[in-house]
Structure formats: C-alpha cells, structure tokens
N, C-alpha and C positions, 0 to 999 in steps of 0.2 A: 307325170304320174301322182305325184301325191295327192293332187288335185281329183283324179278317180277313183283312188283308191280311198278319199275320204268318203266321195259320192256312192260306191258302190259296198262299201260300211253300213252307212246311215240306210241304207236301201233294205239291207238284212235286218236291221232290228228295231225294236221301238222303245216306247219311252221317253220322249225329248224332255220334257221339264215337270210339271206339276204332275198348281191349276193350274162350225157345223154349215157351212155356205146354203149346203142344197137342201136347206130346212127352215130358210130364215122367214121369221114372220113381220106383218106390220104391222105390229107395236114395238116392236125393237126397234124398225126402221125409222121412229120420228125422235124418239129422244136420243138421250147420253151428250150430250153437243160436247161435253169434257172430252169423254173420250175421241170425238171424233178432231179435237183440238189438238188433243195430244197425237193422232195418228199424222193431222197435217204438221205436227213441228219436226215430226221425222223426214231422214234424208230421202230423196226421190228415191225408190228400188230402181236397179239394176237390173239388166238382162244375168248378170253373174247371180247378183241376191235372188232371183227367182230359179233359177236353177239349183242353187243351196237349198231353199229352203223346201224344194220339190226332194228331196232327198226324205224329208220328213213327214210326207203324206201320209205314207203305206203303214204308219200307226197314228200320225196326229189329226187324219183327215186332211182333204183338200181346204186348204188356207186357215189350216190349223187349227179346223175344229173337229174334235175327234168324235168320233160316233159309238166311241166309250168300251166299257164301261170302265174301267181302272186305268185308261190312257187318257191323260189331262188335253182338256182345249188351250189351245196355246195362242191363238188368236186374238189382237188388242193387246198383247203382254206388253207392259212399256218397255221403250227401249232398255233402258238400266236394268230392270226386274231379270229381262231377260237375257242380256251379258253375263251381270253377275252370278246367274244359273249356272251357266256355260261355263264359267272360267270357277265357280267353286267345282263343276262335276271333273273338269279338266286337272284338277290343281287336287282330286283326291280327299275334296275337305266336304262333302255332300253327298251321303251313303245312294249307291244306286244298283241297278242289274247291270245293266248294259249301257245307259249314258255316260257312264265312267271312263267305258272302251273306246265311245263315238267320238266325243268332247274332246280327244287328246289327236284326233285327225284335223281338228281347225285351228286356224291362227285365229288371232286379234280380228284381222281384218273378213274373216272369214264370219266370224260371229257378228262383227257389227251389221255385217250386209242382211244377216237373216235377220237379225232385230230390227233392224230398219223394213225387212219387208211385213214381219208379222205383227208390228203395232199396227202396221195401215190395213190389217183384217176385221173383216167383223165377225167375235164372236155369237156363233147361231147356236142357240140353247134348244136342246131336245126334251120333254117333256120325262119327267122319270115317274117312278112311283116312290114317293114319301109318305111316313105316315105321320096325318094332322097334327097328333095329340104331340109327336115329339116338334112336329114343326113348329106348332104352338108354345113349350118351354123355351125351345131353341131359341125363338126370336126375341123371348126375354133375358136369355144368356148371352146374346149377340149384343142388346141396347146395353146390359150390365158391363161385360168385360171388352168387347171386342169391340165399339161401334166407334171408337177415337179413332182409333188407325184403319179397318172396314167401312168407311162410310157407304153412305147408301146402301146400307143392306149386303155390301160387299159386290157392285157394279163396279166401283172403281178401283184402279191400281194406280197406287199414288205412292210411293218410298217404298217400294217394296212389297205392298201389301198384296199385290194379284189378283186377279178378279176370281171371284170366290162365289157368287150371286152364279147360278145355273152350272157350276160344274160338277164332272161327274161324283155319284155318292160314293161310291166303291173308292175313289181318288182320295176323296175328303176323308172318309174314313181311315185309310192304312197312312194317311199323310199326319193324321193327329194323333193315333196310336202311336205313330212314329216318335213326334215329340213329345209326347207323354212316355215314350219309354228311354229317351233321352240320347237316341237314335239319331236322329239330325237337332242341331244347334237352333236356339231363338237367341232373338234379339231379348237383353235384359227384364225390357216392358212385357214383350207377349210370355214369356218366360213366369212371371212375376203372376199376370192375369190367368192363365194358364194350369197355373198349381192353384190357384186360387179355388177357380171354378171348379176343378178335380178336388181338392178337399172338400168343398162344400155338397156338392153333387154325386160325386163320384167318377167313376167313366163312364157311365149311361149319360154322363152330360158330356160327351165329347161326340159319342154319336148325334144327340140331339139337335146340339149345333149344328151336324153336318149335314142334317135332314133340312135343317132351315135353307142354310146355305143353297142348298141343289134344289129347292122346292123354287126360288126366285127364278124366275122364267120372266117377269116384264114391271119393268120399274114402275108404273102407272099401280100397279096391285101392293105395293107397299104395304 
C-alpha cells in the first residue's frame, strides 16, 4: 500500500529536483566520456527502479529530460547529487513547493533505485532563447567565479555541482534568486563566490550567468 500511495502521489505532482531523450542530437552523442563513465559506475537499473523513476516522468520528462521551462532536467544526475537532494527534501532542509511532501513517501532504498536509473539516462538539451550579450558576460562570470566547481562550462556533475549546461533558463534563474535571497543554503565556497559576484555586478550578474549556462548545447562549441 505504501508503494502504491507513493507512486500515485508522485504522478499527481511535479518538480522533482532542480538543475529530453526525444530531442537527442548527434553532437551530444559523441562526447562526454566522463558522464558515461559515471553512469557505468552505477548499479544496474532494476524493474522496480524503472517503475519508481516513471513516477517522475509527468513533470521531469521521459528519462528525466524535462520539456521545461521551470521543471529541471534530472537525467544524468550523479547518484550522490540525486540522493542528497531527495533526502534534503524529505527532511525539510531544502525549500520546495511539492517535493518536500513527495520525498516523504520514499525510503532510502527507493531513492537509491531512482538515483541508479537517472544517472544512466542521457541529458538531452533543447535549444532555448538566450540573450547573446548576457551569454558573453555570463561566460566571463563563470570563468571568474564558478569554473573550479562547475567544470566544462557546467557539463559535469561532480561533488554535487549538478549539470548546469543546457538546463532550463527559468529554473536556473529561480534557483540563483533563491540562493541570493538565502532561501537555499549554499556551501561556504559557493556563498563566498556568489556574494562577491553580486557585489561587483549586481543582481543582473545572476541572470547573465544563468543565460550562459542555458546557452550551452554542445561541448564542442565551448
């Protein structure tokens, strides 16, 4: 009964974690060996894991690749990133609209099953409208403030950094605004860099760096 209740509740709501298989492109197919290596390191996807993950499809898209605009893509998310986010929602440590309630219905084993599914999925990016001037400024802001943790222009998810490249722009804007307003807790190093960036460039710097990450469609075009 608990399992059925969890599935029904998840299907009724949206907004799983953050940061589109049907829109795969050839350039993405070639690269990102490290992402594939990370996926290979996860445990095999089980039928139960697939069933649990399918409860997220209504909001996060087939395979975890969202059709946007404010619901994040979670495909390719590292196991630890997914697990930490879900547990933070479940324990009320991360603000949310519906995820806090949803996460309470999942056990540690359920979360592990879903994490193993999503890490193995391809993050498929959908072209978004971004402002070229903001992208240009955002690229410099990334290099000056974010690159050490968000490597490869945000294409990697290492140490909980999440995949930012090609993530939906409205979602990135909402999350950065929450961080800046202290609604979401930041690691000390991130807080230091973000605060310095906003002090120098104002709130518009958040929008500029968001446009940069949203514009990243192809690793070869960096």
